[in-house]
N, C-alpha and C positions, 0 to 999 in steps of 0.2 A: 369346702371351697366356697367362697362368698359369691353370690350371684352378681353379675355385672350386666348392664344394659348393652344391647347390641351396638357396635360402632356404626353400623349402617343407619340405624335409627337416629343416632345423634347427628350424623352428617346431614340427613334429610331435614332435621329440625333447624340446623344452622343455615342450610340453603334457603329455607323458607323465611327465616328472620332477616337475612341479609339481602334485602331487595335493593338493587342499584337505583339510585336517585339521580335525576337529571339536574337537580339544583344543588348548588354549593352554598354553604352557610358560613357566615363570619359574624362574630360577636363584636360589636362596636365598643360597647362599654357596659360595665356592671357597677352600679352605684348603690350606696346604702342611703335609703330615704326614711324619714321619720314622719309620723303624723301624731299630732297632739290630741289626745282624747281625755275624757274624764277619768282621772286616776293616774295619769302619766303619759308616756309616749309609747307609740307602737312603731317598732322598727321593722322594715322590710327591705328587700333588694329589688332594684329595677334594672332590667336587662334590655339592651337595644340590639337587635339582630337584623342583618341584611341577608337576603336570599336571592339568588339569581342563577340563570342558566347560561350566562355569557353569550347569549344569542339575541339580546334585545329585550329580555324579560327580567325584571328585577322588582323586589318588594322589600319593605321595611316594617318591622313591628316592635312593640314594646310589651313587656310583661312584668308584673310584680308578684312576689311570693315571699314566704318566710325563708326559703332556701334558694341559693343561687341556681342550682340545676333546674328547679321547678320554674323559676323566673325565665330562664333561657328557653325552656320548652314552650312556655306560653308565648314568648316573643316570636319564636319560630313559627308557631301556628298562625299568629296574627300576620306575620310577614307573608306567608303563603296565601292568605286570604286577600291581602291588599297589594296585589302585584299589578304593575303597569307595563305596557309594551312601548318601547321607544324606537323611533325610526333611525336606522343606521345607514350611512352611505360611505362605502369603501373603508369601513373600520372607524369612522369618526361621525360626529354629529352633522346634520345638514346645514346649520347656520348658527350665528352668534345668539347668545341668550344672556340677558342681565336681569337679575332677580334680587329683590329685597324682601326678606321675611324676618319679622321681629328685629333682632339686633344683628342679623347676618346679611351680608351682601355678597353675591356670587356673580362671576362673569365666566361664561363658558365659550370657547372659541374652537372651531374645527382646525385640525392640523393635518399636514401631509404625512404620507406613509414613512415610518421610521422614526417619528417624533417620540412616540410613547405617551404615557399618561403623565403629564406635567401637572400634578396636583398633590395635595397632602391631606392628611387626616381622614375624616369620614368621607370626604369627597372622593378621594382616591379609591377607597374600598368599594364604594357604590358604583363608580364608573367601571371598575375592573369586573365586578360581578354582572354588570349590565352588558358587557361585551365590547365596550369602547376600547380600541387599541391605541388610538392617536388623538390627543386632545390637549388644549392649553386651557388651564383653569386658574382662577385667582380668587382667593377668599378674603373678604374684608370684614371687620367688626369682631364679633364674639368668637371665642374658641370653644364654646359649648358644642359637644359632639352631636347631641340630640337636635339642637336648633339648626346646626349646619346640615345634618342629614335631612331634616324636613325641608330646608331651603333647596337642597339639591334635588329632591323629588319634585318640588314645585317647578324648578327650572326644567327638569326632564319632561314634565307634563306639558310644557309650552312648546316643545319641539314639534315641527310639522315636516312631513316628508317632502322631498323635492318633487317637482312635476315629472310626469312620466317621460317627457321628451328630454329633460335634463338628467334624470337618473339613469336612463338606459343608454349606455355608450354604444350598444350594438345597433341602434336605430340608423337607418340609411340617411345620409346627408344629401339633400337635393341642392345642386348648385344654382345660383341665380342666373338668369339668361344674360348673355353678354351682348352689349349694344352692337359690337362689330359682327356678330353672327347673323346672317340673313334669316328672317322668319318665313316659314313656308305657310302660305294661306290656302285654304280650300276654295276652289273655283266651282261655281254652280253654273247651270245652263242659262239662267237668266242674265248672267253677266256677259254672255257672248252674243253679240249682235252683228250679223253679216260677216262672221269670221273674225271680228275684232273684240278685244277684251275691254269692257266698259266698267269702270269703277263707280258703283252706285253709292258709296259711303259718303 
């Protein structure tokens, strides 16, 4: 009878290798690029990967290798190293942003609840992984995914959080004093002379 490894040991190995990750990954594009060198051309693959936790943290990276899988792995590591945190307010961005980067022009606008992600291409993938649920976006210019992705990250880096008073809806609202309401003033002993109130102001 042939020897077989214990099933318990195999299960333990599988549990150790499959560690849950808080980040989700998406490959934007895989392109074949060539470089002219002495003696001919050298062909490699370039991968663009987006990584995010859908809670305001997102990153993008590129990687080149002779094989597609190796290029994607390099891009994923680069994306995790170059992550940014964006401010979110009720599932959308705090304010409008207009950006021009190389041949790409982007406009990002906040939207109300239930609008969804109105965007396309690389812009939609990045916003989804960043955790934006409602936004209006428009892309002008080039259709190059890498350039559009770089322009999107430039736009997200320009976002600024709202002020504490505007961002916190639970803050108490103090009503302004009404002119018709009589104001109560404090009376001191110096203002009373012979039993009469004297206004010294």
